[in-house]
N, C-alpha and C positions, 0 to 999 in steps of 0.2 A: 552470431547471436544477436537477434533483434530484441530491442526493449522499447515498448510503447508505454507512455505515461499520459493519463487523462486526469486532469483536475477539474471536476465538473461542478459548476455552481448554478443556482436557480433550479435545483432538482425538486421534484415533487415529494413532499414529506411522506405521503401515504405509500408510494411505490418503494422508496428507499428504506421503509420500515417494515416491508413485507418479506419475511424470510422465505416463503414459498416462491415468490416472484424472483428473488435473487438466485435461488437454487436453479430455477428454470432458465434464467438468463445465462448462467455459467455453462449449463449443458448446451444451450443453443449456440453460444459463441464458439465453443469447442467444435460442435458439429458443423456449423456453417463454414468455419475457417479451416477445418480438418487439422486441428492442433494436437491430436493424439493424446488424450488424457490417460493417465496411468492410475488414477483413483477417482472416485466420485467426488462431487463438491463437498467441502467441509464448511459448515456454517456455525458461527459462534455469536449468539446474541450478547450484547454488552450493554447492560442496563443498570450497572451498579458502580459506575465511576464516581470519582469525587467531584467532577464538574458535570452538572446535569445536562449541559448543552452538548456534551461529548458522547452521549448514549447513541447506540446504533447497532449495526451488524457488521462483523468482520467475516469474510469468506475467502476461501482459496480453493483452487483446483490445481493439482500437480500435473504437469505435462511431461512428455518425453523431451527432456532437455529444456525445462523451464517451468513456468507457473503463471496462473492468473490470480490476482488478488483484487478484491473489492472491499473498501472500507467506507461504510455509509455513516453520515451524520444527519439524520432526518431533521432535527431541530434547527441545525445550521443550514439546512437545505443544500448540502453539498456531499460529494463522495469522491473517492480517489481510487483510480484503477492503475494497476501495473500488469503488463503482459510481457513476460520474458520467454522467448522461444528460439530454439535452434532452427526450427523449420520456418521458412519464409511464409508470409501470409499477407493478405490484402489489408493494409492499414486503413484505407478509406472505408472499406466494408465494416471493419472493426468499429470505427468511429460512428458510422451510420447506424449500426445495430444498437449501440449504447444510446444514441440520440433517440432512436425509435422506442426502445424497450425501457429505458430508464432516463426519461427526458431531462434535458438541462438547457441552460441558456448558452448558445454558441458565442454570443458577444462577450460573456463574462468568463467563459471557461478557457483552459489552457490544454493544448494537445501537442505532444512532441514524440518523435521517433528517433532512435539512435541505434547504431551498430556497435555492440559491445566489443566486437573484434578489432575495431579501429579506434585509435586514440583521438576521437573527435568530440568527446563529451567535455564541455567547458565547465569548470567549477564556477559557481555563482556565489556572490556575497550573500551570506545568510543573516537576516535581521530578525531576531526572536520577537521584536515588538510588532512586526507586521506579517511575518511568514508563519504558516501553520506548523511547519516542521522541516527538517533537513532530510535528504535522501543520500545516503552514502553508497557508492558503487566501487567495487574493486575487482581486479583480475589478479589472481594469485597463482604463482608457479609452485607446485608441490615437489618436494624431494622424493617422496614415496607415495604409493597409492593408498589413500585413506580407506579405512574400513567404515562400515555403518556405525559402529560404536564410536569411532573418532569424531564423526560429524555430530552424532547425538550428544556426546559429552561437550563438544565445543559450543553448540547452540544452548545447551542447558547452563553452561558456565558463563558465557559471554553476556547474558542478560544482566546478571548481577554485577559483572565487571564494569559495565558502562552505565549502571544505575537505572536500569529499566525495571518494569514490573511484568512478570511472567503471567500469562493467562492460561496457556496450554502447555503441555509437555512438548518436547521436540518430536517432529514427525519426519522420519527418514526412510527412504525406499529406493530401490533400483528400478529403472524403467522396464527391464526384462530380467527374468531369472537366468537365462542362458545368454552369454555374450552381451552383457549390458553395455550401453553407450554412456549412460549417465547415472551417477549416484547423487540423489537430491535430498535436501532437508529444509525444513521451515519450522519456525516457532512463532506463535502469535503472542504479542506483548500488548499491554494496555495502550501503548503509544502507536502500534501498528504491527510490523513483522520484521523478522530477520530471516534471510534465506541463503542457501549455498547450493551450487550445482557443480559437481565435479565431472569433467569430461575425461573419460578413459582414453580417448584418442589424443586429445591435446595435452593431457596431464596438467590441466589448470582448473582452478575453481573460480566460478563467477559468483560473487557475493554481493548481497544487498542488505542494507539496514535502513528501513524507511520509518521515520518517527513523525508522529503527528503532534509532537510536543518538543519544546526546546530541551536540549541536553548537551553535555560536554562531549562533543564529537571529536575533540582533539586526541582522544585516546583510542580511536577506532583503528588506526593503522597498526598500533602496537597490539591491540587485541586480535586483529585478523592475521597478524604476522605469525601467530602460533600455528597457522595452517600451512605456512610456506612463505616464499618471498613475494611481497606485494609489488607486482609489476607496474600497476597503474591504479590510481584511485581518484575519485571525483566526488564533489559534494554539490547536490542540486537543491536549490530552494524550492519548496512546494507550498502551495496554498496561501497566496498573498492576499486573498480576499475573504478569508474565513471569518473575520471579526464583523464584517458588515451586517450580516443577517442578524446576529445577536444584538449588536448595538442598535440597529434600526428597530428591532422588535421592542427593545427596552424603551427607546425613545417614543415609539408609538403608544406603548402601554402607559407611559408617564403622561403623554399628551392627552390620551383618552381619559385617564383618571382625573387630570386637572380640569378638563372640560366638564366632566360630570360633577366635580366639586363646585365649580363656578355656577352650574345650573341649580345645584342644591341651595347654595348660599343666596342666589338671586331669588329663588322661590320662597325662601324663608323670610327674606327682607320684604 
């Protein structure tokens, strides 16, 4: 199970605020990398948050054994991508496609790839004063095969259990009707998303909880243990540069206002 994470900074505000462009990008990524989507892109405009700088577009596409998510923050000029896939794919091409279609600064951005089947993901210290949000990953051994209703109920309930804000209802589906290999679910929250992918062959669930806001993540292992035994879990710090754009914009606006005021005063004198 491959997991690619892109924290893109210096993104163009117009592109990342274009819902049609994001829709086309998801389709192109899946087609070019042969990632086998099992549903069309789902796009959710988010323009009613309590923090005006956090408006943007949340989107996802469910894959056979995985998903692609894109969370854009046009005012902050950044976006965050996750691609979880059982099928191997060219990570360099993935990176290049995003750089070409949803341009960002290579110098400021972070890009990493990990194998979720191997215990090689190192937990990182999370600092809510500088990090955009934590990303929790877990591999869970189930005692019995979960049904669609089990994953639906889990996703619906876990949001309130960990103090998140639900935006959509849970979305759960099998990759095929006959002899499915994966049962997958995702729910979109104001903070980002929570996803689960159950492998019928491995009898394990690959779970993710990505938050773009600080929260008490100490309860996550207990929350996800309702699905089975948590074999491995990690916490990844994401978005260490997200405050720069907003701070610099405020400082520039303040400087501009001060300069204008000085000119007015000088003219009146």
